[in-house]
Structure formats: C-alpha cells, structure tokens
C-alpha positions in Angstrom: 131.6 45.3 73.4 129.4 46.0 76.4 131.9 48.6 77.6 131.9 50.3 74.2 128.1 50.5 74.1 128.1 52.0 77.5 130.5 54.7 76.5 128.6 55.6 73.4 125.3 55.8 75.4 127.0 58.0 78.0 128.3 60.4 75.4 124.8 60.6 73.8 123.2 61.4 77.2 125.8 64.1 77.9 125.2 65.7 74.5 121.4 65.7 74.9 121.4 66.9 78.5 121.2 70.7 78.9 123.0 71.7 82.0 121.9 75.3 82.2 118.8 77.5 81.8 119.4 80.8 80.0 117.3 84.0 79.7 116.9 84.6 76.0 114.1 87.1 75.9 112.6 89.9 78.0 109.6 92.1 77.8 107.5 94.4 79.9 104.3 96.4 79.8 103.0 99.2 82.1 99.7 101.1 82.2 99.4 104.3 80.2 98.1 106.4 83.2 100.9 108.2 85.0 100.2 109.3 88.6 102.8 111.7 89.9 103.5 112.6 93.5 101.8 116.0 92.9 98.7 114.1 91.7 98.6 112.2 95.0 99.1 115.3 97.0 95.7 116.5 95.7 93.9 113.7 97.4 96.3 112.8 100.3 98.0 114.7 103.0 101.4 114.4 101.4 103.8 116.1 99.0 106.4 115.4 96.3 109.1 116.2 98.8 107.7 113.8 101.5 107.4 110.9 99.1 110.7 111.4 97.3 112.7 111.7 100.6 111.2 108.5 102.0 111.0 106.3 98.9 112.7 107.8 95.9 109.5 107.5 93.9 108.5 110.4 91.6 105.6 108.7 89.7 103.9 105.4 89.2 101.5 103.8 86.7 97.9 103.0 87.6 95.8 100.4 85.7 92.7 101.5 83.8 90.3 98.7 82.8 89.0 100.7 79.9 92.6 101.0 78.5 94.5 97.9 79.6 91.5 95.5 80.0 93.0 93.1 82.5 96.2 91.9 84.0 96.3 89.0 81.6 95.9 91.3 78.6 98.7 93.5 79.9 100.8 90.4 80.4 100.2 89.4 76.8 101.8 92.6 75.6 104.9 92.0 77.7 104.9 88.3 76.6 104.7 89.3 72.9 107.7 91.6 73.4 109.7 88.9 75.2 108.9 86.2 72.5 109.9 88.6 69.7 113.2 89.4 71.4 113.8 85.7 72.1 113.1 84.7 68.5 110.4 82.3 69.7 106.7 81.9 69.2 104.0 81.0 71.7 104.1 77.4 70.3 107.7 77.0 71.5 106.7 77.6 75.1 106.3 74.4 77.2 105.2 75.9 80.5 104.0 79.2 82.0 104.8 80.4 85.5 103.0 83.6 86.7 104.0 85.4 89.9 101.3 87.7 91.2 99.4 88.6 94.4 96.8 90.6 92.5 95.4 88.2 89.8 92.4 89.1 87.8 90.3 86.6 89.8 90.5 85.3 93.3 90.8 82.0 91.4 91.9 80.7 89.0 95.3 82.5 88.8 96.5 84.6 85.9 98.7 81.9 84.3 95.8 80.2 82.7 94.3 83.5 81.6 97.6 84.5 80.0 97.7 81.1 78.3 94.2 81.9 76.9 95.2 85.4 75.7 98.2 83.9 73.9 96.1 81.1 72.4 98.5 78.5 73.6 98.0 74.7 73.6 97.3 72.7 76.7 100.7 73.3 78.3 100.9 73.5 82.1 100.5 76.7 84.0 101.6 77.6 87.5 100.8 80.5 89.8 103.2 81.7 92.6 102.1 84.0 95.4 105.3 85.1 97.0 104.7 88.9 96.6 107.9 90.9 96.1 110.1 87.8 95.8 107.7 86.1 93.6 109.7 86.5 90.4 112.9 85.1 92.0 110.9 82.1 93.3 109.4 81.6 89.8 112.8 81.9 88.2 114.1 79.3 90.5 111.3 76.9 89.8 111.7 77.3 86.0 115.5 76.8 86.4 114.9 73.4 88.1 112.4 72.3 85.5 114.8 73.1 82.7 117.9 71.6 84.4 116.1 68.3 85.0 115.1 68.2 81.3 111.3 68.4 82.0 110.9 71.5 79.9 112.9 73.4 77.3 111.3 76.8 77.1 109.5 78.4 80.0 107.7 81.8 80.2 108.2 83.4 83.6 105.9 86.3 84.4 105.7 88.8 87.2 102.7 91.1 87.1 100.5 93.2 89.4 97.5 95.5 89.5 97.8 97.1 92.9 96.2 100.5 92.4 92.7 99.0 92.7 93.5 97.6 96.2 95.5 100.4 97.9 93.8 102.7 100.3 93.9 106.2 98.7 93.0 108.0 101.9 95.2 109.5 104.6 94.7 106.3 106.6 96.5 104.4 103.9 99.0 107.1 102.9 102.2 105.2 103.8 101.4 102.4 101.3 99.3 104.4 98.8 102.3 106.4 97.7 104.5 103.3 97.1 102.8 100.8 94.9 102.2 100.8 91.2 101.1 98.4 88.4 102.9 96.6 85.6 104.1 93.3 84.1 107.5 91.8 83.2 108.3 88.6 81.3 111.4 86.5 80.9 111.8 83.5 78.5 114.0 80.8 79.8 115.5 78.2 77.5 117.7 75.1 77.9 121.3 75.8 76.9 124.7 74.2 77.0 126.1 77.7 77.9 126.1 79.1 81.4 123.0 81.0 82.3 121.4 80.9 85.8 124.3 79.9 88.0 122.3 79.5 91.2 119.2 80.7 93.0 118.7 81.0 96.8 115.3 81.1 98.5 114.4 81.9 102.1 111.3 82.7 104.3 110.5 83.6 107.8 106.7 83.2 108.3 106.6 84.6 111.9 106.6 88.0 110.3 103.7 87.3 107.9 101.4 90.0 109.4 104.0 92.7 109.2 103.2 93.2 105.5 99.9 91.6 104.3 96.3 92.0 103.1 94.1 90.1 105.6 90.9 89.7 103.5 89.2 87.9 101.9 90.7 85.2 104.1 89.1 81.8 104.1 89.7 81.2 107.9 87.0 83.7 109.0 83.2 83.5 109.0 81.0 84.2 106.0 79.9 87.5 107.5 83.5 88.6 108.0 84.3 87.7 104.3 81.4 89.7 102.9 82.6 93.4 102.8 79.1 94.7 101.9 77.8 93.3 105.2 80.3 95.0 107.5 81.3 98.6 108.1 85.1 98.0 108.6 86.7 97.0 105.3 90.2 97.9 106.4 91.2 94.2 106.3 91.0 94.4 102.5 93.7 97.1 102.3 97.5 96.7 102.4 99.0 96.8 105.9 102.7 97.4 106.2 104.9 97.9 109.3 107.3 100.0 107.3 110.1 100.2 110.0 110.0 96.4 110.5 110.2 95.7 106.8 113.0 98.1 106.2 115.2 96.8 109.1 114.8 93.2 107.9 115.1 94.0 104.2 118.5 95.7 104.5 119.9 92.6 106.3 118.4 89.9 104.2 119.2 91.6 100.9 122.9 91.6 101.7 122.9 88.1 103.2 121.2 86.5 100.2 123.4 88.3 97.7 126.6 87.2 99.5 125.2 83.7 99.7 124.9 83.5 95.9 128.4 85.0 95.5 130.0 82.6 98.0 128.4 79.5 96.4 129.9 80.5 93.0 133.3 81.6 94.4 132.7 85.2 93.4 132.8 88.5 95.1 130.8 91.7 94.9 133.4 93.3 92.6 132.5 90.6 90.0 128.9 91.9 89.7 128.4 93.8 86.4 124.8 94.6 87.1 122.7 94.3 90.3 119.0 94.6 89.9 117.3 94.7 93.3 113.5 94.5 93.9 112.3 98.1 93.6 110.8 98.5 97.0 112.5 101.7 98.2 115.4 103.6 96.7 116.9 104.0 100.2 117.1 100.2 100.5 118.8 99.9 97.1 121.3 102.6 97.9 122.1 101.1 101.2 122.8 97.7 99.7 124.8 99.3 96.9 126.9 101.0 99.5 127.5 97.8 101.5 128.6 95.9 98.4 130.8 98.8 97.2 129.2 98.9 93.8 129.4 102.0 91.5 126.2 103.6 90.2 126.6 102.1 86.7 126.5 98.6 88.2 123.1 99.0 89.8 119.8 99.5 88.0 116.9 101.3 89.6 113.6 102.4 88.0 111.4 102.8 91.1 111.5 106.6 90.5 109.1 106.2 87.6 107.2 103.0 88.4 107.0 102.7 92.2 107.0 99.3 93.8 105.4 96.9 91.3 105.9 93.9 93.7 106.5 90.7 91.6 106.8 92.7 88.4 109.6 95.0 89.6 112.6 92.8 88.8 111.5 91.6 85.4 110.4 95.1 84.3 113.8 96.5 85.5 115.7 93.6 83.9 113.8 94.2 80.6 114.6 97.9 80.6 118.3 97.4 81.6 118.8 94.9 78.8 116.9 97.0 76.3 119.1 100.0 77.1 122.3 98.0 76.5 123.3 98.0 80.2 123.5 94.2 80.3 125.8 92.6 77.8 126.8 89.0 76.9 129.1 87.5 79.5 128.0 90.0 82.3 127.4 88.7 85.8 123.9 89.8 86.8 122.6 89.5 90.3 118.9 89.7 91.2 117.6 90.0 94.7 114.3 90.6 96.4 112.7 90.8 99.8 109.0 91.1 100.7 105.9 89.9 102.3 106.0 86.5 104.1 108.7 87.5 104.9 110.3 85.9 101.9 113.5 86.7 100.1 115.8 85.3 97.5 118.5 85.9 94.9 119.6 84.7 91.5 123.1 84.9 90.0 123.2 84.8 86.2 125.9 84.7 83.6 124.4 86.6 80.7 
C-alpha cells in the first residue's frame, strides 16, 4: 500500500511540475521622433556615409518627454502589446523583471514604475543593470524562477532612454551616432512543451572601464557628484573604447553561441533564426559569416533603431515574430555582448 501511494504521489508531482519556460507573447514600443544620419550631420562633424560604413545604422529613435512621457509609460505600451499577443492580462503576471541602465530615476528602478503604470497588484519586481546583455540575463533569471515552480507568468522587459545621456558634440561623436531609445517585452509562461532550452551567462569585470558611464558614482566625494559645482561633466557621458569592444565582442559572441549549441547537441546549421544584440552591423555580419548562416536566418534592425542596449534583442525578437520570420518549432538563438564586459546567449525552441 505504501508503495502504491508513493507512485500515485510521484505521478501527481510530475504532472504538476512544469519543466520548461516558454515565450508566449512579445511587444515593443519606440519613440515617434526619427533621427537620421543626415540630421546628426547638421550638428556633428559626421556624414551618412561615415556612420553607415562603421555601424550600419541609418536612423534611430529619440525619446521626447512631451510625447512618450517616461520610460515606464513607453514600456507600458510594449507590455500591453505583449499581453494581448499572449492572450494574458496584467493580473496573470506573477513577477516583473526590467533590464535597463537608463531608468527614469537613479532609484527606484523602472520595474516598480511599470508595475504602477499597469496597475498591477503587489507582485515582486526586479531591476537588472547588465547593459547590452541585460535582456539575456533577465531571461535567464525568469527561466530559473519558472523552472523551479516559483512563478508561472513573468514579464521580462528591456528598455532604454539613451538619447538624453549621449554627448551630442564632436567630442562624443563616436557614441552619439550609435545609440537609440526603445522598449521590448516578452511574456514567459510555464509549459510542458520545450521553450528555453538553456541560457549561458559570462562576465569579465577587468574591462569595466572600456565601456561605461562614470558618474554619478557613489565612490566619489559630494563635490565630484554634483555636476553643477564642477566644470568638467564628461564623466556623465558614455565612454567607449570602440576597438577594444569590437575585438572582444566578435570572439565572445561566437564562443557563447557555440556553448549553447554544444550543450544541446546541436550545430549552427540547426539555427532557424539568430537574433544578436544590435550593437554594430559589422559585428552581426562577422558572426553570421563565422556560423555560416544565410541572410534569412539572421535578423537585424539596427539600421532603423541604432543600438538600444537592453532593448535591442526584445525589440528585434518582437519584430521578427510579428513579421512571421519565427515559426512554431523553430530553433531561435539570442546572443549579446556589452558593458561589464558581460555576455550571454539563450537557445529557444519556439
């Protein structure tokens, strides 16, 4: 009798345990204001040819507080789209994870502000500050929460407003032409079907200062942290060692993608859609070449949005799915590299 009871209980546990997390809805929102390379050439010593050749970017979106209001309000638009596509309501969501390095406030983070915009109950909210790889890190955290049974439906957000922080002078030209604003949202749900197969996260902090914004850092004196009291405010602008970032990115991208494929006994030829972080079109093309993937198996939208940091992958994922380029059963690979240095990948069975 004891053995029979144990078997019945084991079967019940297996039935209730959801082994996978699956993306069931995607949404995105970008500012209305389009800034072209020609627009930037009017205020910077640059040109459409110079920017296109080095980055692949033709235009980007810049936030306007009178139109979009705030990052949280822009995120609500993307969240509403994702919820509708998922067939869920805000009351179905158990947890919110928001990846951003440009929240509306220094603190608190944007996750609680989005919770307020959506008029959610007292569910938990988490903010992740891993820059360009922030969405991959957030996806991995959500995946673990769902696989352990802690939550059933998690809203994962990547969103940035970077146009208000970049240096729109010739001194900051190398970064000013790259970055843009936007938000992407994914709804992850517990499922008995395969979804996220694995995620892979890495970091190498010794290169932290190769791509960073120094201020307002808490490790300096009060005088240093008050920009109105000092003449040099360069620490509040983005600094990037472009050559260093490029050299590391092309190596780490390939490594972390191959790590995901190897763990799942798959090869690059099995990838139906690769969505890399939209940092630079040259990096994406280089990785595509190394993996031997045809154009139809790689999705890039940096040409019209620029580098939207934590938002780039979810925006691209939402667009690719919306355009019918990702279908049920497809193997989708996400990969990112950025400030920290941090990098990661996710392999997903759609």
